[in-house]
LOVO-620436 format. One record per residue (C-alpha): x negated, y negated, z negated. Coordinates in Angstrom, 3 decimals. Last residue first. Example, Ala and Ser with C-alpha at 12.3 -4.5 7.8 and 13.67 -1.06 7.14 Angstrom:
((-13.670, 1.060, -7.140))
((-12.300, 4.500, -7.800))
//
This chain:
((-31.700, 10.740, -55.250))
((-30.413, 9.510, -51.884))
((-33.516, 10.783, -50.146))
((-33.427, 14.133, -51.927))
((-29.813, 14.609, -50.899))
((-30.721, 13.906, -47.256))
((-33.525, 16.459, -47.385))
((-31.041, 19.007, -48.724))
((-28.623, 18.110, -45.886))
((-31.355, 18.641, -43.336))
((-32.155, 22.048, -44.794))
((-28.493, 23.016, -44.852))
((-27.869, 22.037, -41.202))
((-25.322, 19.276, -40.659))
((-21.803, 19.872, -39.309))
((-19.300, 17.529, -37.584))
((-15.742, 18.552, -38.376))
((-12.735, 19.097, -36.105))
((-13.520, 22.744, -35.318))
((-13.952, 23.431, -39.009))
((-10.390, 22.272, -39.652))
((-9.100, 18.750, -40.299))
((-6.299, 19.370, -40.935))
((-4.680, 22.330, -42.677))
((-5.279, 20.770, -46.082))
((-1.550, 20.834, -46.960))
((-1.212, 17.009, -47.016))
((-3.220, 16.617, -43.807))
((-1.178, 19.299, -42.061))
((2.097, 17.665, -43.122))
((1.012, 14.183, -41.978))
((-0.024, 15.517, -38.556))
((3.180, 17.508, -38.194))
((5.192, 14.367, -39.020))
((3.270, 12.446, -36.360))
((4.044, 15.067, -33.722))
((7.724, 15.164, -34.634))
((7.938, 11.374, -34.483))
((6.345, 11.365, -31.021))
((8.587, 14.191, -29.810))
((11.677, 12.300, -30.972))
((10.466, 9.080, -29.324))
((9.732, 10.896, -26.056))
((13.208, 12.449, -26.184))
((14.710, 8.991, -26.758))
((12.632, 7.605, -23.888))
((13.892, 10.327, -21.562))
((17.460, 9.850, -22.751))
((17.133, 6.096, -22.152))
((16.015, 6.498, -18.544))
((19.418, 5.867, -16.967))
((18.740, 5.812, -13.217))
((20.324, 3.481, -10.646))
((21.984, 1.224, -13.209))
((23.555, -1.547, -11.122))
((23.342, -5.330, -11.082))
((25.589, -8.140, -9.769))
((28.190, -7.564, -12.471))
((25.674, -7.996, -15.274))
((24.706, -5.000, -17.431))
((25.861, -5.858, -20.922))
((23.025, -6.073, -23.454))
((20.440, -3.539, -24.577))
((19.031, -3.284, -21.047))
((17.042, -0.069, -20.734))
((19.271, 1.336, -17.977))
((16.704, 1.888, -15.227))
((17.949, -0.735, -12.738))
((19.279, -3.136, -15.373))
((16.025, -3.228, -17.318))
((14.175, -3.570, -13.978))
((15.673, -7.036, -13.487))
((17.023, -7.428, -9.971))
((16.106, -9.201, -6.724))
((17.051, -8.440, -3.100))
((14.875, -10.526, -0.775))
((15.624, -12.334, 2.498))
((19.238, -13.186, 1.631))
((22.110, -11.585, 3.555))
((22.939, -8.853, 1.051))
((24.983, -10.831, -1.468))
((24.353, -13.550, -4.021))
((24.112, -11.473, -7.190))
((20.416, -12.134, -7.543))
((19.336, -12.847, -4.002))
((15.857, -14.174, -3.356))
((15.803, -16.613, -0.441))
((12.509, -16.934, 1.413))
((11.453, -20.402, 2.540))
((12.079, -21.811, 6.012))
((15.647, -22.854, 5.243))
((18.849, -22.996, 7.315))
((19.486, -19.277, 7.868))
((19.062, -18.390, 4.195))
((21.331, -21.283, 3.180))
((24.080, -20.059, 5.502))
((23.777, -16.528, 4.072))
((23.840, -17.802, 0.482))
((27.109, -19.640, 1.218))
((28.575, -16.479, 2.746))
((27.477, -14.408, -0.246))
((28.961, -16.691, -2.885))
((26.209, -17.872, -5.301))
((25.413, -15.807, -8.385))
((21.670, -16.563, -8.423))
((19.677, -17.734, -5.411))
((16.033, -17.468, -6.440))
((14.106, -19.675, -4.054))
((10.899, -18.908, -2.243))
((7.796, -20.430, -0.687))
((8.587, -23.890, -2.059))
((7.261, -26.717, 0.088))
((9.159, -29.763, -1.128))
((11.311, -29.723, 2.025))
((12.457, -26.201, 1.145))
((13.177, -27.253, -2.437))
((15.300, -30.154, -1.209))
((17.095, -27.982, 1.366))
((18.008, -25.463, -1.340))
((19.301, -28.193, -3.639))
((21.451, -29.560, -0.818))
((22.953, -26.095, -0.250))
((23.727, -25.702, -3.958))
((25.429, -29.136, -3.896))
((27.370, -28.102, -0.769))
((28.654, -25.009, -2.577))
((29.638, -27.169, -5.566))
((31.769, -29.403, -3.343))
((33.198, -26.646, -1.145))
((34.393, -24.475, -4.025))
((32.894, -21.159, -5.174))
((29.382, -22.611, -5.368))
((28.196, -21.394, -8.784))
((29.122, -18.085, -10.387))
((29.495, -18.016, -14.164))
((27.388, -18.296, -17.291))
((28.297, -21.776, -18.474))
((30.141, -24.647, -16.830))
((27.687, -25.758, -14.161))
((25.757, -28.357, -16.147))
((25.732, -26.156, -19.281))
((24.101, -23.462, -17.122))
((20.692, -25.141, -17.126))
((18.843, -22.418, -19.083))
((20.781, -19.694, -17.264))
((20.341, -21.096, -13.733))
((23.439, -20.084, -11.789))
((22.934, -21.510, -8.310))
((19.368, -22.549, -7.488))
((15.889, -21.465, -8.575))
((12.188, -22.024, -7.872))
((9.256, -20.205, -6.264))
((5.760, -21.641, -6.010))
((2.589, -21.101, -3.979))
((-0.356, -23.190, -5.300))
((-2.205, -24.978, -2.498))
((-2.690, -28.122, -4.561))
((-0.180, -30.063, -2.471))
((2.197, -27.116, -2.855))
((2.050, -27.442, -6.652))
((2.836, -31.156, -6.514))
((5.688, -30.480, -4.080))
((7.121, -27.856, -6.422))
((7.024, -30.336, -9.295))
((8.748, -32.959, -7.118))
((11.385, -30.346, -6.224))
((12.705, -30.233, -9.818))
((11.573, -27.745, -12.462))
((12.169, -24.010, -12.740))
((8.646, -23.008, -11.740))
((7.993, -19.410, -10.673))
((4.380, -18.848, -9.738))
((2.558, -17.222, -6.846))
((-0.144, -14.594, -6.248))
((-0.871, -14.457, -9.976))
((-4.022, -12.661, -11.132))
((-5.139, -14.379, -14.315))
((-6.992, -17.182, -12.548))
((-3.800, -17.817, -10.570))
((-1.804, -18.117, -13.811))
((-4.364, -20.552, -15.222))
((-4.110, -22.624, -12.045))
((-0.323, -22.469, -12.222))
((-0.334, -23.709, -15.820))
((-2.585, -26.659, -14.970))
((-0.475, -27.521, -11.913))
((2.735, -27.370, -13.928))
((1.155, -29.515, -16.629))
((0.340, -32.132, -14.000))
((3.872, -31.951, -12.610))
((5.163, -32.807, -16.106))
((7.006, -31.204, -19.027))
((6.981, -27.650, -17.687))
((9.877, -25.275, -17.072))
((9.642, -21.491, -16.774))
((6.134, -20.363, -15.859))
((7.178, -17.035, -14.322))
((4.179, -15.254, -12.822))
((4.838, -13.914, -9.323))
((3.014, -10.782, -8.180))
((2.653, -9.514, -4.607))
((1.948, -5.832, -5.249))
((-1.361, -4.074, -4.577))
((-2.910, -4.373, -8.044))
((0.159, -3.029, -9.868))
((-1.107, -1.620, -13.174))
((-3.990, -4.119, -13.237))
((-1.559, -7.042, -13.163))
((0.566, -5.555, -15.945))
((-2.445, -4.815, -18.144))
((-3.787, -8.350, -17.687))
((-0.390, -9.844, -18.559))
((-0.428, -8.114, -21.934))
((2.757, -6.415, -23.005))
((5.626, -7.130, -25.392))
((9.009, -5.756, -26.370))
((9.090, -2.373, -24.672))
((11.733, 0.204, -25.626))
((14.951, -1.768, -26.062))
((14.336, -4.157, -23.158))
((16.579, -7.149, -23.836))
((13.942, -8.943, -25.913))
((11.816, -9.925, -22.945))
((8.055, -9.629, -22.596))
((4.814, -11.212, -21.562))
((1.623, -12.342, -23.282))
((-1.216, -14.521, -22.010))
((-1.052, -16.339, -25.366))
((-0.929, -20.038, -24.487))
((-0.445, -19.411, -20.771))
((2.944, -17.828, -21.257))
((3.768, -15.749, -18.194))
((6.978, -13.804, -17.610))
((6.668, -11.218, -14.852))
((7.788, -11.136, -11.247))
((7.251, -8.277, -8.820))
((7.408, -8.303, -5.037))
((7.406, -5.536, -2.409))
((8.707, -2.610, -4.477))
((7.384, 0.633, -2.969))
((8.160, 3.201, -5.676))
((4.490, 3.424, -6.675))
((4.428, -0.347, -7.113))
((7.552, -0.315, -9.266))
((6.227, 2.579, -11.368))
((2.967, 0.753, -12.108))
((4.794, -2.474, -12.981))
((7.241, -0.606, -15.234))
((4.436, 1.174, -17.063))
((2.398, -2.024, -17.326))
((5.113, -4.014, -19.055))
((8.009, -6.434, -18.606))
((9.101, -6.214, -14.972))
((11.367, -8.439, -12.871))
((11.902, -6.584, -9.623))
((11.806, -7.647, -5.977))
((12.793, -6.010, -2.697))
((12.305, -7.166, 0.898))
((14.619, -7.042, 3.905))
((12.565, -7.174, 7.119))
((13.137, -9.362, 10.181))
((14.797, -12.596, 9.061))
((11.749, -13.569, 7.022))
((8.982, -11.007, 7.518))
((6.489, -13.548, 8.902))
((7.052, -15.763, 5.867))
((6.210, -12.912, 3.524))
((3.068, -12.003, 5.452))
((1.822, -15.604, 5.294))
((2.416, -15.656, 1.533))
((0.301, -12.514, 1.294))
((1.476, -8.931, 0.889))
((-0.615, -6.378, -0.967))
((-1.467, -3.328, 1.110))
((0.000, 0.000, 0.000))
//
């Protein structure tokens, strides 16, 4: 598997449907690459270089370096969230690039994206339902179901395209609106609940493999419930640890095969040295 570049992504627009997953740890990143996922996105906090989301019941936190190394051949986006100034966005994106990012997600306005593009830093942003901005659109619900709000989403897309974004997450926007946007912009559209006509289909891996502890959103689907496998692994792990504790307490561990020996004459010399 050869890692895609920004140029490759643009060349595939309108020709090849791509896939993207949000991952939280090295195991997920490794599995996603082996399964043929084209793009992965992971949360990136430059202060600690840690990643993770609370909705995954089995994995709470992982190191960004481990995730990058687990999927070396996948185009990887590091999610920066929102920054307080374009200069801070550039600083964060540079740190992300130094830590293996191929692009960054920045949820700020187009002027931030333009600043990043001017520095040669590929950036993806967000339109439609934006969870941390949802108070402006009436909460957690679809955006663009009437002509006025649909046109506002369209205008936002054009603004980000003009600013030089390489991609745009289109979340919970009517499919026909998302299709028009996809045809009118040069950037790649990433559909999360916005229908099949965008350039990239995007889901969170927690929803795909059933490890989401919250309600699975309408736009997602559990393709394989891995919880039983993790529960069995947890049971086996506890059983193994209990056996270890029991053998230690009953003097069954360590045995001779687990112990380093010293010859009697060398031990006698040692005793003489220590008095």
